[in-house]
C-alpha positions as a Markdown table, in Angstrom:
| # | Residue | x | y | z |
|---|---|---|---|---|
| 1 | Unk | 127.4 | 102.2 | 74.9 |
| 2 | Unk | 126.0 | 99.2 | 75.7 |
| 3 | Unk | 124.3 | 98.2 | 79.1 |
| 4 | Unk | 127.2 | 96.1 | 80.4 |
| 5 | Unk | 129.6 | 98.9 | 80.1 |
| 6 | Unk | 127.2 | 101.3 | 82.0 |
| 7 | Unk | 126.8 | 99.1 | 84.6 |
| 8 | Unk | 130.6 | 98.8 | 85.4 |
| 9 | Unk | 131.2 | 102.3 | 84.8 |
| 10 | Unk | 128.1 | 103.0 | 87.3 |
| 11 | Unk | 129.8 | 100.7 | 89.9 |
| 12 | Unk | 133.2 | 102.1 | 89.5 |
| 13 | Unk | 132.4 | 105.8 | 89.6 |
| 14 | Unk | 128.6 | 106.6 | 90.6 |
| 15 | Unk | 127.9 | 107.4 | 94.4 |
| 16 | Unk | 124.1 | 106.9 | 94.4 |
| 17 | Unk | 121.9 | 109.2 | 97.1 |
| 18 | Unk | 120.0 | 107.1 | 99.6 |
| 19 | Unk | 121.5 | 103.7 | 98.4 |
| 20 | Unk | 123.5 | 101.0 | 100.4 |
| 21 | Unk | 126.4 | 101.2 | 97.7 |
| 22 | Unk | 127.8 | 97.5 | 98.7 |
| 23 | Unk | 124.6 | 96.0 | 98.0 |
| 24 | Unk | 124.0 | 98.0 | 94.9 |
| 25 | Unk | 127.3 | 97.0 | 93.2 |
| 26 | Unk | 126.2 | 93.5 | 94.1 |
| 27 | Unk | 123.3 | 94.1 | 91.8 |
| 28 | Unk | 122.8 | 94.6 | 88.3 |
| 29 | Unk | 121.0 | 97.9 | 88.2 |
| 30 | Unk | 118.1 | 99.4 | 86.1 |
| 31 | Unk | 119.6 | 102.2 | 83.7 |
| 32 | Unk | 117.2 | 104.4 | 82.2 |
| 33 | Unk | 118.1 | 105.8 | 78.9 |
| 34 | Unk | 114.9 | 107.9 | 77.9 |
| 35 | Unk | 111.4 | 108.6 | 78.5 |
| 36 | Unk | 108.0 | 109.1 | 76.8 |
| 37 | Unk | 105.0 | 110.9 | 78.7 |
| 38 | Unk | 104.6 | 109.0 | 81.6 |
| 39 | Unk | 106.9 | 105.8 | 81.1 |
| 40 | Unk | 110.8 | 105.5 | 81.8 |
| 41 | Unk | 112.5 | 103.3 | 79.2 |
| 42 | Unk | 115.9 | 101.5 | 80.0 |
| 43 | Unk | 118.7 | 100.9 | 77.8 |
| 44 | Unk | 117.6 | 97.8 | 76.8 |
| 45 | Unk | 114.2 | 99.2 | 75.6 |
| 46 | Unk | 111.7 | 98.0 | 78.2 |
| 47 | Unk | 108.8 | 100.5 | 79.4 |
| 48 | Unk | 107.9 | 101.4 | 83.2 |
| 49 | Unk | 105.1 | 103.6 | 84.4 |
| 50 | Unk | 107.0 | 106.3 | 86.7 |
| 51 | Unk | 104.7 | 105.6 | 89.9 |
| 52 | Unk | 107.0 | 108.0 | 91.7 |
| 53 | Unk | 107.0 | 111.0 | 89.2 |
| 54 | Unk | 110.9 | 110.6 | 89.4 |
| 55 | Unk | 111.0 | 111.4 | 92.9 |
| 56 | Unk | 108.1 | 113.9 | 93.3 |
| 57 | Unk | 109.0 | 115.9 | 90.5 |
| 58 | Unk | 107.6 | 115.4 | 87.1 |
| 59 | Unk | 104.1 | 116.8 | 86.9 |
| 60 | Unk | 102.7 | 117.1 | 83.2 |
| 61 | Unk | 104.8 | 113.7 | 82.0 |
| 62 | Unk | 108.4 | 113.5 | 80.1 |
| 63 | Unk | 109.2 | 115.2 | 76.8 |
| 64 | Unk | 106.4 | 117.5 | 77.0 |
| 65 | Unk | 106.5 | 119.6 | 73.9 |
| 66 | Unk | 105.4 | 122.8 | 75.4 |
| 67 | Unk | 108.1 | 123.1 | 78.0 |
| 68 | Unk | 110.9 | 121.7 | 75.7 |
| 69 | Unk | 110.1 | 124.3 | 73.4 |
| 70 | Unk | 110.3 | 126.9 | 76.1 |
| 71 | Unk | 113.5 | 125.6 | 77.1 |
| 72 | Unk | 114.8 | 125.7 | 73.6 |
| 73 | Unk | 113.6 | 129.2 | 73.1 |
| 74 | Unk | 115.4 | 130.3 | 76.4 |
| 75 | Unk | 118.4 | 128.7 | 75.1 |
| 76 | Unk | 118.6 | 130.5 | 71.9 |
| 77 | Unk | 118.5 | 133.6 | 74.3 |
| 78 | Unk | 120.7 | 133.2 | 77.2 |
| 79 | Unk | 120.9 | 129.8 | 79.4 |
| 80 | Unk | 122.1 | 131.5 | 82.5 |
| 81 | Unk | 122.9 | 135.0 | 83.7 |
| 82 | Unk | 123.5 | 135.7 | 87.5 |
| 83 | Unk | 121.0 | 137.4 | 89.8 |
| 84 | Unk | 123.9 | 139.0 | 92.0 |
| 85 | Unk | 123.2 | 142.8 | 90.9 |
| 86 | Unk | 121.5 | 142.2 | 87.6 |
| 87 | Unk | 117.8 | 140.9 | 86.7 |
| 88 | Unk | 116.5 | 138.3 | 84.0 |
| 89 | Unk | 113.3 | 138.5 | 82.2 |
| 90 | Unk | 112.1 | 134.9 | 82.8 |
| 91 | Unk | 113.1 | 135.1 | 86.5 |
| 92 | Unk | 111.0 | 138.3 | 87.2 |
| 93 | Unk | 107.9 | 136.8 | 85.2 |
| 94 | Unk | 108.1 | 133.7 | 87.4 |
| 95 | Unk | 108.2 | 135.5 | 90.3 |
| 96 | Unk | 105.2 | 137.5 | 89.3 |
| 97 | Unk | 103.5 | 134.3 | 88.4 |
| 98 | Unk | 104.4 | 132.7 | 91.5 |
| 99 | Unk | 103.0 | 135.5 | 93.9 |
| 100 | Unk | 99.6 | 135.6 | 91.9 |
| 101 | Unk | 99.0 | 131.8 | 92.3 |
| 102 | Unk | 100.3 | 131.5 | 96.0 |
| 103 | Unk | 98.2 | 132.1 | 99.0 |
| 104 | Unk | 97.3 | 135.8 | 99.4 |
| 105 | Unk | 100.1 | 137.8 | 101.1 |
| 106 | Unk | 103.2 | 136.2 | 99.7 |
| 107 | Unk | 104.7 | 138.9 | 97.5 |
| 108 | Unk | 108.2 | 138.2 | 97.8 |
| 109 | Unk | 110.3 | 135.4 | 95.7 |
| 110 | Unk | 113.8 | 134.3 | 96.7 |
| 111 | Unk | 115.2 | 131.8 | 94.2 |
| 112 | Unk | 117.6 | 128.6 | 95.1 |
| 113 | Unk | 118.1 | 125.4 | 93.5 |
| 114 | Unk | 116.5 | 122.7 | 95.6 |
| 115 | Unk | 114.1 | 121.8 | 98.8 |
| 116 | Unk | 116.8 | 121.6 | 101.3 |
| 117 | Unk | 118.3 | 125.2 | 100.1 |
| 118 | Unk | 114.8 | 126.9 | 99.9 |
| 119 | Unk | 114.2 | 125.5 | 103.4 |
| 120 | Unk | 117.6 | 127.0 | 104.7 |
| 121 | Unk | 116.7 | 130.1 | 103.0 |
| 122 | Unk | 113.4 | 130.2 | 104.9 |
| 123 | Unk | 115.5 | 129.8 | 108.4 |
| 124 | Unk | 117.8 | 132.8 | 107.7 |
| 125 | Unk | 114.8 | 134.9 | 106.8 |
| 126 | Unk | 113.3 | 133.9 | 110.0 |
| 127 | Unk | 115.9 | 134.6 | 112.1 |
| 128 | Unk | 117.1 | 137.7 | 110.2 |
| 129 | Unk | 113.2 | 139.0 | 110.6 |
| 130 | Unk | 113.4 | 138.5 | 114.5 |
| 131 | Unk | 116.7 | 140.2 | 114.7 |
| 132 | Unk | 116.0 | 143.0 | 112.8 |
| 133 | Unk | 112.9 | 143.7 | 114.4 |
| 134 | Unk | 114.5 | 143.8 | 117.8 |
| 135 | Unk | 113.9 | 140.2 | 119.2 |
| 136 | Unk | 117.5 | 138.5 | 118.5 |
| 137 | Unk | 116.7 | 136.1 | 121.3 |
| 138 | Unk | 113.9 | 134.4 | 119.0 |
| 139 | Unk | 116.3 | 132.2 | 117.0 |
| 140 | Unk | 115.1 | 128.8 | 117.7 |
| 141 | Unk | 112.7 | 126.4 | 115.6 |
| 142 | Unk | 109.6 | 124.1 | 116.3 |
| 143 | Unk | 109.2 | 121.2 | 114.1 |
| 144 | Unk | 107.5 | 117.9 | 113.9 |
| 145 | Unk | 108.8 | 114.7 | 115.0 |
| 146 | Unk | 109.6 | 112.5 | 112.0 |
| 147 | Unk | 109.4 | 115.3 | 109.6 |
| 148 | Unk | 111.9 | 115.4 | 106.7 |
| 149 | Unk | 113.0 | 118.9 | 105.4 |
| 150 | Unk | 116.3 | 117.7 | 103.3 |
| 151 | Unk | 119.7 | 116.9 | 103.9 |
| 152 | Unk | 121.7 | 120.3 | 104.4 |
| 153 | Unk | 122.7 | 121.0 | 108.0 |
| 154 | Unk | 119.9 | 123.3 | 108.8 |
| 155 | Unk | 117.2 | 121.0 | 107.0 |
| 156 | Unk | 118.5 | 118.0 | 109.2 |
| 157 | Unk | 118.3 | 120.0 | 112.4 |
| 158 | Unk | 114.3 | 120.7 | 112.0 |
| 159 | Unk | 113.6 | 117.1 | 110.8 |
| 160 | Unk | 115.6 | 114.4 | 112.2 |
| 161 | Unk | 115.7 | 111.0 | 111.1 |
| 162 | Unk | 117.7 | 108.7 | 113.1 |
| 163 | Unk | 118.9 | 106.3 | 110.0 |
| 164 | Unk | 119.9 | 109.3 | 107.8 |
| 165 | Unk | 121.2 | 111.7 | 110.3 |
| 166 | Unk | 122.8 | 110.0 | 113.3 |
| 167 | Unk | 126.4 | 110.3 | 112.6 |
| 168 | Unk | 125.8 | 114.0 | 111.9 |
| 169 | Unk | 124.4 | 115.1 | 115.1 |
| 170 | Unk | 127.2 | 117.0 | 116.1 |
| 171 | Unk | 126.7 | 119.3 | 113.1 |
| 172 | Unk | 123.1 | 120.4 | 113.9 |
| 173 | Unk | 121.5 | 123.2 | 115.7 |
| 174 | Unk | 119.2 | 122.3 | 118.5 |
| 175 | Unk | 115.5 | 122.3 | 117.7 |
| 176 | Unk | 112.3 | 121.6 | 119.9 |
| 177 | Unk | 109.9 | 119.0 | 118.6 |
| 178 | Unk | 106.2 | 118.2 | 119.0 |
| 179 | Unk | 104.5 | 115.0 | 117.9 |
| 180 | Unk | 103.0 | 114.7 | 114.4 |
| 181 | Unk | 99.3 | 113.6 | 114.3 |
| 182 | Unk | 99.9 | 110.0 | 113.1 |
| 183 | Unk | 96.8 | 107.9 | 113.4 |
| 184 | Unk | 98.2 | 104.9 | 112.8 |
| 185 | Unk | 100.6 | 105.4 | 116.0 |
| 186 | Unk | 98.3 | 107.8 | 117.8 |
| 187 | Unk | 99.2 | 106.2 | 121.4 |
| 188 | Unk | 97.4 | 105.7 | 124.5 |
| 189 | Unk | 93.9 | 107.4 | 124.7 |
| 190 | Unk | 93.2 | 107.5 | 121.0 |
| 191 | Unk | 89.8 | 106.5 | 120.0 |
| 192 | Unk | 90.0 | 103.3 | 118.0 |
| 193 | Unk | 89.2 | 103.3 | 114.4 |
| 194 | Unk | 85.7 | 102.3 | 113.4 |
| 195 | Unk | 85.3 | 99.1 | 111.7 |
| 196 | Unk | 85.9 | 99.2 | 108.1 |
| 197 | Unk | 87.9 | 102.5 | 108.4 |
| 198 | Unk | 91.5 | 102.8 | 108.1 |
| 199 | Unk | 93.1 | 104.6 | 111.1 |
| 200 | Unk | 93.8 | 107.7 | 108.6 |
| 201 | Unk | 90.2 | 108.0 | 107.7 |
| 202 | Unk | 88.5 | 107.7 | 111.1 |
| 203 | Unk | 86.8 | 111.1 | 111.9 |
| 204 | Unk | 86.8 | 110.8 | 115.6 |
| 205 | Unk | 90.3 | 109.5 | 115.9 |
| 206 | Unk | 91.3 | 112.4 | 113.7 |
| 207 | Unk | 89.8 | 115.3 | 115.8 |
| 208 | Unk | 91.4 | 114.0 | 119.0 |
| 209 | Unk | 94.8 | 113.6 | 117.5 |
| 210 | Unk | 94.1 | 117.6 | 116.1 |
| 211 | Unk | 93.4 | 118.4 | 119.4 |
| 212 | Unk | 96.2 | 116.8 | 121.1 |
| 213 | Unk | 99.1 | 117.7 | 118.8 |
| 214 | Unk | 97.7 | 121.1 | 118.6 |
| 215 | Unk | 97.5 | 121.4 | 122.5 |
| 216 | Unk | 100.9 | 119.8 | 122.8 |
| 217 | Unk | 102.2 | 122.8 | 120.0 |
| 218 | Unk | 100.2 | 125.6 | 122.3 |
| 219 | Unk | 101.8 | 124.5 | 125.7 |
| 220 | Unk | 105.4 | 124.2 | 124.2 |
| 221 | Unk | 104.8 | 127.8 | 122.5 |
| 222 | Unk | 103.7 | 128.9 | 126.0 |
| 223 | Unk | 106.7 | 128.1 | 127.6 |
| 224 | Unk | 109.4 | 128.9 | 124.8 |
| 225 | Unk | 107.7 | 131.2 | 122.1 |
| 226 | Unk | 110.1 | 134.2 | 123.6 |
| 227 | Unk | 113.0 | 132.0 | 121.9 |
| 228 | Unk | 111.3 | 130.7 | 118.8 |
| 229 | Unk | 111.7 | 132.1 | 115.5 |
| 230 | Unk | 109.4 | 129.9 | 113.6 |
| 231 | Unk | 107.3 | 126.8 | 113.4 |
| 232 | Unk | 108.2 | 124.4 | 110.6 |
| 233 | Unk | 105.7 | 122.0 | 108.8 |
| 234 | Unk | 105.0 | 120.1 | 105.7 |
| 235 | Unk | 101.2 | 121.0 | 105.5 |
| 236 | Unk | 98.7 | 118.4 | 104.9 |
| 237 | Unk | 100.7 | 115.1 | 104.2 |
| 238 | Unk | 104.5 | 114.5 | 105.7 |
| 239 | Unk | 106.2 | 113.0 | 102.8 |
| 240 | Unk | 109.3 | 111.3 | 103.8 |
| 241 | Unk | 107.9 | 110.7 | 107.1 |
| 242 | Unk | 105.7 | 107.8 | 105.4 |
| 243 | Unk | 103.0 | 110.1 | 103.9 |
| 244 | Unk | 101.6 | 110.7 | 107.1 |
| 245 | Unk | 98.2 | 112.6 | 106.7 |
| 246 | Unk | 97.5 | 115.5 | 108.8 |
| 247 | Unk | 93.8 | 115.6 | 110.1 |
| 248 | Unk | 91.7 | 118.5 | 108.6 |
| 249 | Unk | 92.2 | 121.8 | 110.4 |
| 250 | Unk | 95.7 | 120.9 | 111.7 |
| 251 | Unk | 97.2 | 123.3 | 109.4 |
| 252 | Unk | 94.9 | 126.2 | 110.4 |
| 253 | Unk | 95.2 | 125.4 | 114.2 |
| 254 | Unk | 99.1 | 125.7 | 113.8 |
| 255 | Unk | 99.0 | 129.1 | 111.9 |
| 256 | Unk | 96.6 | 130.4 | 114.5 |
| 257 | Unk | 99.0 | 129.4 | 117.3 |
| 258 | Unk | 101.8 | 130.7 | 115.5 |
| 259 | Unk | 100.0 | 134.3 | 115.1 |
| 260 | Unk | 98.8 | 134.0 | 118.7 |
| 261 | Unk | 102.5 | 133.4 | 119.9 |
| 262 | Unk | 104.2 | 136.1 | 117.7 |
| 263 | Unk | 106.4 | 133.2 | 115.7 |
| 264 | Unk | 106.5 | 132.8 | 112.0 |
| 265 | Unk | 104.7 | 129.9 | 110.5 |
| 266 | Unk | 107.3 | 128.1 | 107.6 |
| 267 | Unk | 105.4 | 125.9 | 105.0 |
| 268 | Unk | 107.7 | 123.3 | 103.3 |
| 269 | Unk | 105.6 | 122.7 | 100.3 |
| 270 | Unk | 108.8 | 121.0 | 98.6 |
| 271 | Unk | 106.5 | 118.0 | 97.9 |
| 272 | Unk | 103.0 | 119.3 | 98.5 |
| 273 | Unk | 102.9 | 122.2 | 95.9 |
| 274 | Unk | 101.8 | 122.1 | 92.6 |
| 275 | Unk | 98.7 | 120.3 | 92.6 |
| 276 | Unk | 99.9 | 117.1 | 94.6 |
| 277 | Unk | 97.0 | 117.2 | 97.4 |
| 278 | Unk | 94.1 | 118.5 | 95.2 |
| 279 | Unk | 94.8 | 122.4 | 95.5 |
| 280 | Unk | 98.0 | 124.2 | 93.8 |
| 281 | Unk | 99.4 | 124.4 | 97.4 |
| 282 | Unk | 98.5 | 122.4 | 100.4 |
| 283 | Unk | 98.0 | 125.4 | 102.4 |
| 284 | Unk | 95.1 | 126.3 | 99.9 |
| 285 | Unk | 92.9 | 123.2 | 101.3 |
| 286 | Unk | 92.7 | 125.2 | 104.4 |
| 287 | Unk | 92.8 | 129.0 | 103.6 |
| 288 | Unk | 96.1 | 129.3 | 105.3 |
| 289 | Unk | 99.0 | 131.7 | 104.2 |
| 290 | Unk | 102.0 | 131.0 | 105.9 |
| 291 | Unk | 104.7 | 133.5 | 106.4 |
| 292 | Unk | 107.0 | 131.5 | 104.5 |
| 293 | Unk | 106.6 | 128.9 | 101.9 |
| 294 | Unk | 109.2 | 126.8 | 100.3 |
| 295 | Unk | 109.1 | 125.4 | 96.6 |
| 296 | Unk | 110.8 | 123.2 | 94.6 |
| 297 | Unk | 110.5 | 119.6 | 92.8 |
| 298 | Unk | 107.4 | 120.4 | 90.8 |
| 299 | Unk | 108.3 | 124.0 | 90.1 |
| 300 | Unk | 109.7 | 123.2 | 86.9 |
| 301 | Unk | 107.3 | 120.6 | 85.8 |
| 302 | Unk | 110.5 | 118.5 | 86.9 |
| 303 | Unk | 112.8 | 119.2 | 84.2 |
| 304 | Unk | 115.1 | 121.4 | 86.0 |
| 305 | Unk | 116.4 | 122.2 | 89.3 |
| 306 | Unk | 114.8 | 125.4 | 90.8 |
| 307 | Unk | 113.5 | 126.3 | 94.1 |
| 308 | Unk | 111.8 | 129.3 | 95.5 |
| 309 | Unk | 111.2 | 130.3 | 99.1 |
| 310 | Unk | 108.2 | 133.0 | 99.2 |
| 311 | Unk | 107.6 | 135.5 | 102.0 |
| 312 | Unk | 105.4 | 138.0 | 103.2 |
| 313 | Unk | 106.2 | 141.8 | 102.4 |
| 314 | Unk | 107.1 | 142.5 | 105.9 |
| 315 | Unk | 109.8 | 140.0 | 106.3 |
| 316 | Unk | 111.5 | 141.3 | 103.3 |
| 317 | Unk | 111.1 | 144.6 | 104.5 |
| 318 | Unk | 113.3 | 143.9 | 107.6 |
| 319 | Unk | 115.9 | 143.3 | 105.5 |
| 320 | Unk | 115.9 | 146.6 | 103.8 |
| 321 | Unk | 117.7 | 149.8 | 104.8 |
| 322 | Unk | 121.0 | 151.7 | 104.3 |
| 323 | Unk | 124.0 | 149.6 | 103.7 |
| 324 | Unk | 125.6 | 150.5 | 106.6 |
| 325 | Unk | 122.7 | 149.4 | 108.7 |
| 326 | Unk | 123.8 | 145.9 | 107.9 |
| 327 | Unk | 120.3 | 144.3 | 107.4 |
| 328 | Unk | 120.8 | 142.7 | 103.6 |
| 329 | Unk | 120.2 | 139.3 | 103.4 |
| 330 | Unk | 123.6 | 138.3 | 102.4 |
| 331 | Unk | 122.8 | 134.8 | 100.8 |
| 332 | Unk | 122.7 | 133.5 | 97.6 |
| 333 | Unk | 123.3 | 130.5 | 95.2 |
| 334 | Unk | 125.7 | 130.5 | 92.0 |
| 335 | Unk | 122.5 | 129.5 | 89.8 |
| 336 | Unk | 120.0 | 131.2 | 91.5 |
| 337 | Unk | 117.0 | 132.0 | 89.3 |
| 338 | Unk | 118.5 | 130.2 | 86.3 |
| 339 | Unk | 116.8 | 131.1 | 83.1 |
| 340 | Unk | 116.3 | 127.9 | 81.8 |
| 341 | Unk | 114.8 | 126.8 | 84.8 |
| 342 | Unk | 112.7 | 129.7 | 84.7 |
| 343 | Unk | 111.2 | 129.4 | 81.5 |
| 344 | Unk | 110.2 | 125.7 | 82.0 |
| 345 | Unk | 108.6 | 126.8 | 85.3 |
| 346 | Unk | 106.6 | 129.4 | 83.3 |
| 347 | Unk | 105.7 | 126.6 | 80.3 |
| 348 | Unk | 104.6 | 124.4 | 83.3 |
| 349 | Unk | 102.4 | 126.9 | 84.8 |
| 350 | Unk | 101.0 | 127.7 | 81.6 |
| 351 | Unk | 100.1 | 124.0 | 81.5 |
| 352 | Unk | 98.2 | 123.9 | 84.4 |
| 353 | Unk | 95.6 | 126.4 | 83.3 |
| 354 | Unk | 95.4 | 125.2 | 79.7 |
| 355 | Unk | 94.8 | 121.5 | 80.8 |
| 356 | Unk | 92.8 | 122.1 | 83.7 |
| 357 | Unk | 95.1 | 120.3 | 86.0 |
| 358 | Unk | 93.9 | 120.6 | 89.3 |
| 359 | Unk | 90.5 | 119.6 | 88.0 |
| 360 | Unk | 92.0 | 116.5 | 86.6 |
| 361 | Unk | 94.0 | 115.9 | 89.9 |
| 362 | Unk | 90.5 | 116.0 | 91.7 |
| 363 | Unk | 89.3 | 113.0 | 89.2 |
| 364 | Unk | 92.7 | 110.9 | 89.4 |
| 365 | Unk | 92.4 | 111.1 | 93.4 |
| 366 | Unk | 89.0 | 109.8 | 93.4 |
| 367 | Unk | 90.1 | 106.9 | 91.1 |
| 368 | Unk | 92.9 | 106.2 | 93.4 |
| 369 | Unk | 90.7 | 106.0 | 96.3 |
| 370 | Unk | 88.2 | 103.6 | 94.4 |
| 371 | Unk | 90.7 | 101.5 | 93.4 |
| 372 | Unk | 92.4 | 101.3 | 96.6 |
| 373 | Unk | 89.3 | 99.9 | 98.3 |
| 374 | Unk | 90.3 | 96.5 | 97.3 |
| 375 | Unk | 92.8 | 96.4 | 100.0 |
| 376 | Unk | 90.3 | 97.2 | 102.7 |
| 377 | Unk | 90.3 | 93.9 | 105.1 |
| 378 | Unk | 93.7 | 93.1 | 103.7 |
| 379 | Unk | 95.6 | 91.5 | 106.4 |
| 380 | Unk | 99.0 | 92.9 | 105.0 |
| 381 | Unk | 97.8 | 96.2 | 105.3 |
| 382 | Unk | 97.7 | 98.4 | 108.4 |
| 383 | Unk | 96.6 | 101.8 | 106.7 |
| 384 | Unk | 96.3 | 103.7 | 103.4 |
| 385 | Unk | 96.5 | 107.1 | 103.5 |
| 386 | Unk | 95.8 | 109.9 | 100.8 |
| 387 | Unk | 95.5 | 113.1 | 99.8 |
| 388 | Unk | 94.8 | 113.8 | 96.1 |
| 389 | Unk | 97.9 | 112.3 | 94.3 |
| 390 | Unk | 99.9 | 111.5 | 97.2 |
| 391 | Unk | 99.2 | 107.9 | 98.5 |
| 392 | Unk | 101.1 | 105.7 | 101.4 |
| 393 | Unk | 100.2 | 102.0 | 102.0 |
| 394 | Unk | 101.5 | 100.9 | 105.0 |
| 395 | Unk | 102.0 | 97.4 | 105.4 |
| 396 | Unk | 101.9 | 95.1 | 108.4 |
| 397 | Unk | 105.6 | 94.0 | 109.4 |
| 398 | Unk | 106.1 | 90.5 | 108.9 |
| 399 | Unk | 102.7 | 89.8 | 107.5 |
| 400 | Unk | 104.1 | 89.3 | 104.2 |
| 401 | Unk | 106.8 | 90.8 | 101.6 |
| 402 | Unk | 108.0 | 94.0 | 102.5 |
| 403 | Unk | 107.8 | 97.3 | 101.0 |
| 404 | Unk | 110.9 | 97.1 | 99.5 |
| 405 | Unk | 110.3 | 93.5 | 98.0 |
| 406 | Unk | 107.0 | 94.6 | 96.6 |
| 407 | Unk | 108.4 | 97.5 | 94.8 |
| 408 | Unk | 110.8 | 95.4 | 93.1 |
| 409 | Unk | 108.0 | 92.7 | 92.1 |
| 410 | Unk | 106.3 | 95.5 | 90.5 |
| 411 | Unk | 109.3 | 96.6 | 88.5 |
| 412 | Unk | 108.9 | 93.3 | 86.7 |
| 413 | Unk | 105.6 | 94.2 | 85.9 |
| 414 | Unk | 106.5 | 97.5 | 84.2 |
| 415 | Unk | 106.1 | 99.8 | 87.3 |
| 416 | Unk | 108.5 | 101.9 | 89.2 |
| 417 | Unk | 107.9 | 102.5 | 92.9 |
| 418 | Unk | 110.3 | 103.1 | 95.7 |
| 419 | Unk | 109.4 | 102.6 | 99.4 |
| 420 | Unk | 109.7 | 104.6 | 102.5 |
| 421 | Unk | 110.5 | 101.8 | 105.2 |
| 422 | Unk | 107.1 | 99.7 | 105.8 |
| 423 | Unk | 105.3 | 102.1 | 103.2 |
| 424 | Unk | 104.6 | 101.6 | 99.5 |
| 425 | Unk | 104.7 | 105.3 | 98.2 |
| 426 | Unk | 102.3 | 106.0 | 95.3 |
| 427 | Unk | 103.1 | 109.6 | 93.6 |
| 428 | Unk | 102.2 | 109.7 | 90.0 |
| 429 | Unk | 102.6 | 112.7 | 88.0 |
| 430 | Unk | 99.4 | 114.9 | 88.6 |
| 431 | Unk | 98.9 | 114.8 | 84.9 |
| 432 | Unk | 99.1 | 110.9 | 84.4 |
| 433 | Unk | 96.1 | 110.0 | 82.1 |
| 434 | Unk | 93.1 | 107.8 | 83.9 |
| 435 | Unk | 93.9 | 104.8 | 82.0 |
| 436 | Unk | 97.8 | 104.7 | 82.6 |
| 437 | Unk | 96.7 | 105.4 | 86.4 |
| 438 | Unk | 94.2 | 102.6 | 86.6 |
| 439 | Unk | 96.9 | 100.2 | 85.3 |
| 440 | Unk | 99.7 | 101.5 | 87.8 |
| 441 | Unk | 97.1 | 100.7 | 90.5 |
| 442 | Unk | 95.9 | 97.2 | 89.3 |
| 443 | Unk | 99.9 | 96.3 | 89.5 |
| 444 | Unk | 100.0 | 97.5 | 92.9 |
| 445 | Unk | 96.6 | 96.0 | 94.4 |
| 446 | Unk | 97.7 | 92.8 | 92.5 |
| 447 | Unk | 101.1 | 92.9 | 94.3 |
| 448 | Unk | 99.7 | 93.7 | 97.7 |
| 449 | Unk | 96.6 | 91.3 | 97.8 |
| 450 | Unk | 98.5 | 88.1 | 95.9 |
């Protein structure tokens, strides 16, 4: 089918996510037909560097032979069988692998199929755990303002975004929020950023923010811990909030407060997991084991939908007992633990080891930092925020082209990016080779500094 026919069918039938459809139908959309390595190829043969790793999912590149081979081998056995009352070989093997690499103490795995569903499972685990240990009044959550945890009802409740969620306020449950440590918008009393430093990299500003935000969390818990099941955070970097870096020690401090106040800590590592921040999981950067950890996106290397919610043994144990005790977690998804997806995930984890991927991410992170030095002093740039392969370049509103305009401009140079408000987001695949990454950064710096 030719491109024009596909465009007509797309306009007639496809409702795109996070897309103003009236404006979309007034454009001739880019349609991806295939991919090779770290490039997407459209229906007319043009190539584009995948600068957002297909919305933060792709890890090793596209059409990776080892993952393709694992999926084909599993397809020759069975594509899917239910986990309701049955086990399956790849789901068992993957659960064991995940527990072996996760922060120590996370020994139980509950599968679902997306980041939002992994978060919903975490909420049920947390509230159910409190209920079964005789604390049913501990059924509320505390989140960070501006956080994003997905678009299902529970996920919306703990990560409110005015633009996304305002029409659905009647659907959400009440959540208490504390300010996130946002260096650019630190507010009154914050130390000014030192000359020559981005707001997010100034150590005095970071220390002040950490203490202010943890102090607010501590005071909120003083008042409401008896009603709180869990604190929910995206550790180290709040992704869809605009790539907001948390100061070193913030995650560790939040974990300590959770323990002190007898509430659980849920770490949403849907975006930050699998090497994105420079360690396998963002919590590893601060030596923190959350009570519950949510994984998705990069879990299968970006090949197939799969999510996992990991929990401590004591949380799963609270749901165990005689059938008539009504303690079972009656929750599930049809394609839970898909054999094909689990096979892809196992192959992806093998590649982490064989390719030395975490070490490669360290080298790539240094390259990103070095090349973005060219933006220091640029009047268009308000802040540059980076943790590993996750980077946000926040533009000064009105000082030049918008982030959306810049993302369209770099597309014409062969690079796919997607903005978050005023933030140009760089999220290349962790395995992207240095030469491809360097070309991507050259395009970005050239477009912003022009």
